[in-house]
C-alpha positions in Angstrom: 2.1 -4.9 -14.0 3.8 -4.4 -10.6 2.7 -7.0 -8.0 0.7 -5.4 -5.2 3.2 -6.3 -2.6 5.8 -4.3 -4.4 3.8 -1.0 -4.7 5.0 1.9 -2.7 3.1 2.7 0.4 0.1 5.0 -0.2 -0.7 8.2 1.5 -3.4 6.1 3.3 -0.8 3.7 4.7 1.4 6.6 5.9 -1.7 8.3 7.5 -2.6 5.0 9.3 1.0 4.7 10.7 0.8 8.3 11.8 -2.6 8.0 13.4 -1.4 4.6 15.1 1.6 6.6 16.4 -0.6 9.4 17.8 -2.9 6.8 19.4 0.2 5.4 21.2 1.2 8.7 22.8 0.7 9.3 26.5 -2.7 10.5 27.5 -1.4 13.9 28.4 -0.2 14.5 24.8 -3.2 12.9 23.0 -5.6 15.2 25.1 -4.1 18.3 23.4 -4.1 16.9 19.8 -7.9 16.7 19.1 -8.1 19.8 17.0 -4.8 19.3 15.1 -5.4 18.2 11.5 -3.2 15.4 10.0 -2.7 15.8 6.2 -0.6 13.5 4.0 0.3 14.9 0.7 2.8 14.1 -2.0 5.1 17.0 -1.6 5.2 20.4 0.2 3.7 23.3 -1.7 5.9 26.0 -3.2 4.7 28.5 -0.5 5.8 26.2 2.3 9.2 25.4 0.7 9.9 29.0 0.1 8.9 30.1 3.7 11.4 27.5 5.0 14.1 28.3 2.4 14.0 24.8 1.0 14.6 24.3 -2.8 14.3 20.5 -3.1 10.9 19.2 -2.0 12.5 15.9 -1.2 14.3 17.5 1.7 11.1 18.1 3.7 9.3 15.1 5.1 6.9 16.9 7.4 6.0 20.3 8.8 3.8 21.7 11.6 1.7 24.7 10.6 0.3 26.5 13.7 1.4 28.1 17.0 2.8 26.0 19.9 0.4 25.5 22.7 2.3 27.8 25.0 1.9 30.7 22.7 -1.8 30.4 22.0 -4.2 33.0 23.4 -8.0 33.3 23.7 -7.7 36.1 21.1 -6.7 33.6 18.4 -10.1 33.2 17.1 -10.4 33.1 13.3 -7.1 31.4 12.8 -6.9 28.1 10.8 -6.6 24.9 12.7 -3.1 23.6 13.6 -1.9 21.2 10.9 0.7 18.5 10.7 1.6 17.8 7.1 3.5 14.7 6.1 5.0 14.5 2.7 4.8 11.0 1.2 7.4 11.2 -1.6 10.1 12.7 0.7 9.3 10.1 3.4 9.6 7.3 0.9 12.9 8.6 -0.5 14.2 8.8 3.1 12.9 5.3 3.8 14.8 4.0 0.8 17.9 6.1 1.4 18.3 5.2 5.1 16.9 1.7 5.4 14.9 2.8 8.5 11.7 0.9 8.7 8.7 2.8 7.3 6.8 2.5 10.6 9.7 3.9 12.6 10.3 6.7 10.1 6.7 7.9 9.9 6.5 7.7 13.8 9.7 9.8 14.0 8.4 12.5 11.5 5.0 12.5 13.2 6.4 12.9 16.7 8.8 15.6 15.6 5.9 17.6 14.2 3.8 16.9 17.3 6.7 18.2 19.3 6.5 21.6 17.6 2.9 21.8 18.5 3.9 21.4 22.1 6.9 23.6 21.8 9.3 20.7 22.8 13.0 20.8 22.5 14.7 18.2 20.4 15.7 16.3 23.5 12.1 16.3 24.7 11.0 15.0 21.3 13.4 12.2 21.4 12.2 11.2 24.9 8.6 11.2 23.7 9.6 9.2 20.8 11.3 6.7 23.1 8.2 6.5 25.3 6.1 5.5 22.3 8.6 2.9 21.3 8.1 1.3 24.6 
């Protein structure tokens, strides 16, 4: 039996890190995330991988499904809620391969996907990430 302190982080652990990251965002961002659903799964489904042209599910650690805030319209009724998916197995592989701390890695992926919700550029995402790191 593997000792509990050597078990890989669970989906619940990754979700807790992601939620703590969101809680640490500036108020102006958090105010617009209330309807975004956070989902942690083992891997992306085949439909998502195919849509992104990705063959290896270990290559996708997170994805945003939805329309950026600036593209939304009052005519969008009936659409599913915006969702941020984090993929546990891909995150764990990246964590092991890169040596980046799990909290920092999950925060990075979470903020990147939040950035898509806001339609941010990569530079803006990095600035947001830096503001959370303090």
